[in-house]
Short mmCIF file of the C-alpha atoms (twelve columns), coordinates in Angstrom:
data_MODEL
# 
_entry.id   MODEL 
# 
loop_
_atom_site.group_PDB 
_atom_site.id 
_atom_site.type_symbol 
_atom_site.label_atom_id 
_atom_site.label_alt_id 
_atom_site.label_comp_id 
_atom_site.label_asym_id 
_atom_site.label_seq_id 
_atom_site.Cartn_x 
_atom_site.Cartn_y 
_atom_site.Cartn_z 
_atom_site.pdbx_PDB_model_num 
ATOM 1  C CA . MET A 1  40.301  -45.534 60.741 1 
ATOM 2  C CA . LYS A 2  41.361  -42.184 59.349 1 
ATOM 3  C CA . ASP A 3  39.022  -39.173 59.531 1 
ATOM 4  C CA . ALA A 4  37.709  -38.228 56.115 1 
ATOM 5  C CA . ALA A 5  37.132  -34.543 56.915 1 
ATOM 6  C CA . PRO A 6  39.571  -31.998 58.308 1 
ATOM 7  C CA . PRO A 7  38.996  -30.750 61.878 1 
ATOM 8  C CA . ALA A 8  37.668  -27.382 60.697 1 
ATOM 9  C CA . VAL A 9  35.001  -29.088 58.600 1 
ATOM 10 C CA . ARG A 10 34.002  -31.373 61.462 1 
ATOM 11 C CA . LEU A 11 33.829  -28.377 63.807 1 
ATOM 12 C CA . GLY A 12 31.596  -26.501 61.376 1 
ATOM 13 C CA . ALA A 13 29.310  -29.504 61.068 1 
ATOM 14 C CA . ALA A 14 29.119  -29.878 64.850 1 
ATOM 15 C CA . LYS A 15 28.219  -26.198 65.244 1 
ATOM 16 C CA . ALA A 16 25.521  -26.524 62.588 1 
ATOM 17 C CA . VAL A 17 24.011  -29.550 64.338 1 
ATOM 18 C CA . LEU A 18 23.965  -27.717 67.686 1 
ATOM 19 C CA . GLU A 19 22.380  -24.632 66.110 1 
ATOM 20 C CA . LEU A 20 19.704  -26.754 64.455 1 
ATOM 21 C CA . GLY A 21 19.009  -28.484 67.758 1 
ATOM 22 C CA . MET A 22 18.529  -25.140 69.481 1 
ATOM 23 C CA . ARG A 23 16.263  -23.936 66.678 1 
ATOM 24 C CA . ILE A 24 14.136  -27.078 66.895 1 
ATOM 25 C CA . ARG A 25 13.788  -26.604 70.639 1 
ATOM 26 C CA . GLU A 26 12.758  -22.952 70.182 1 
ATOM 27 C CA . LEU A 27 10.171  -23.933 67.582 1 
ATOM 28 C CA . ALA A 28 8.773   -26.668 69.826 1 
ATOM 29 C CA . GLU A 29 8.412   -24.194 72.687 1 
ATOM 30 C CA . LEU A 30 6.760   -21.666 70.382 1 
ATOM 31 C CA . GLU A 31 4.364   -24.328 69.112 1 
ATOM 32 C CA . ALA A 32 3.360   -25.146 72.690 1 
ATOM 33 C CA . GLU A 33 2.722   -21.463 73.417 1 
ATOM 34 C CA . VAL A 34 0.588   -21.090 70.278 1 
ATOM 35 C CA . ARG A 35 -1.454  -24.170 71.202 1 
ATOM 36 C CA . GLU A 36 -2.017  -22.751 74.689 1 
ATOM 37 C CA . LEU A 37 -3.167  -19.420 73.270 1 
ATOM 38 C CA . GLU A 38 -5.470  -21.174 70.807 1 
ATOM 39 C CA . ALA A 39 -7.013  -23.147 73.660 1 
ATOM 40 C CA . LYS A 40 -7.593  -19.934 75.623 1 
ATOM 41 C CA . VAL A 41 -9.215  -18.238 72.629 1 
ATOM 42 C CA . ASN A 42 -11.457 -21.257 72.015 1 
ATOM 43 C CA . ALA A 43 -12.455 -21.297 75.696 1 
ATOM 44 C CA . LEU A 44 -13.360 -17.608 75.524 1 
ATOM 45 C CA . LYS A 45 -15.412 -18.191 72.378 1 
ATOM 46 C CA . ALA A 46 -17.259 -21.088 74.015 1 
ATOM 47 C CA . ALA A 47 -18.029 -19.178 77.209 1 
ATOM 48 C CA . PRO A 48 -21.514 -17.660 77.572 1 
ATOM 49 C CA . GLY A 49 -21.401 -14.255 75.906 1 
ATOM 50 C CA . GLY A 50 -18.056 -15.112 74.339 1 
ATOM 51 C CA . ARG A 51 -16.926 -13.182 71.322 1 
ATOM 52 C CA . GLN A 52 -17.509 -14.700 67.927 1 
ATOM 53 C CA . TRP A 53 -14.554 -13.536 65.829 1 
# 
């Protein structure tokens, strides 16, 4: 079976897929950090004498 796209096009597509994968991983890590911070803030609010923002 013959390749439909030239090597340069396939290389560009591969780079784009890898970049998107890295971006997704970064966003997932950031989401986990935000959830952890939200949990800490909620714990502080729930504590006796906690701040009510």
